N, C-alpha and C positions, 0 to 999 in steps of 0.2 A: 656086892658084885664079885664074881669069881673071874680070875684072869689067867690067860695062857699066852705064850709067846713063841715066836720062831723067827729065825734069820733067813733072809732071802737075798738073791741078787736083785738089783734094781729092776730088771726086766721080768722078774717072776712075781707071783702073788696075785695076779689078776683073777685067777680062779677062786682064791680066798675072798677077794672083795665081792665076787658074784655070789658065793655061798653065803657070806654074811648078809648081803642085801636081801637075798631070798628069805633067810631066817628072820631077819629084822622085820620085813614086811609081813611074813606069815604069823609072827608073834604079836602083831599089832603095834609095832614101833615102840617097844618099851623104853622108858627113860633110863633104865639100868642095863643097857646093852650098847656097846660101842666098839668100833674098830679104829685103832690109832696106829701111828707109825713114827719111827725116827730113822733118819738116814745118816750114814756116816761118810767119811771122806774117801773110803775105799770102794765106793760104788755098791754098797749093800744097804739094805733096809731091814729093820726089825719091826714086825707086826705084832700087835697086842690085841687080843680079843677079850672083851669084857662081856659077861653074860650072867643072868640071874640063876641059871640052872646048869649043873654040871653035864647034863645030857646034851645041851646045846654045844658045849665045848668039846664033847667027844667026837664031833664031826670034823674037827680040825686036825687032820693027820700030821704028825710030826711036831705038834705044838707041845710045849712043856708048861705045866702049871707054874704060876709065879704069884707072889704076894703084891698087894697094893703098894707096899713100900719099895718094891723092885721096879715100879714103873718109872719111865723117864720123867724128868722135871718139865721138859718143854716139848711134848709130842705134837704131831699134826693129826687132827681129826680127819679120818677118811669117811666114816659113817657113824651116825648116832645123833643124840640130842645135843645140840650146840650149847644150850644153857647148862646142862649137866657137865659137859666137857669143860666149859669155862669155870664153873664152880670148883671142879676138881683140880684144875691145873693153873688157875690164875694166880695163886699164891706162890707158885714155883716150887 
């Protein structure tokens, strides 16, 4: 899975959630695709998009590539396969 990330204010990012939902459904709901977030105490949230194909990630304007090791230890799943999410993040 390839990853990309971007920081938003808490009230931003709903368009990204819609884009992801559309891509996820159009791709047949693949297990290796997810949207996660972490929120911080300053009223911001960081979104992470995981996808199997770099072309899917190219749709996310302003996102920067990141490595699996750069993902947060305890994110919240916004969209994607719950079982895969739990397997990736249950060990912390």
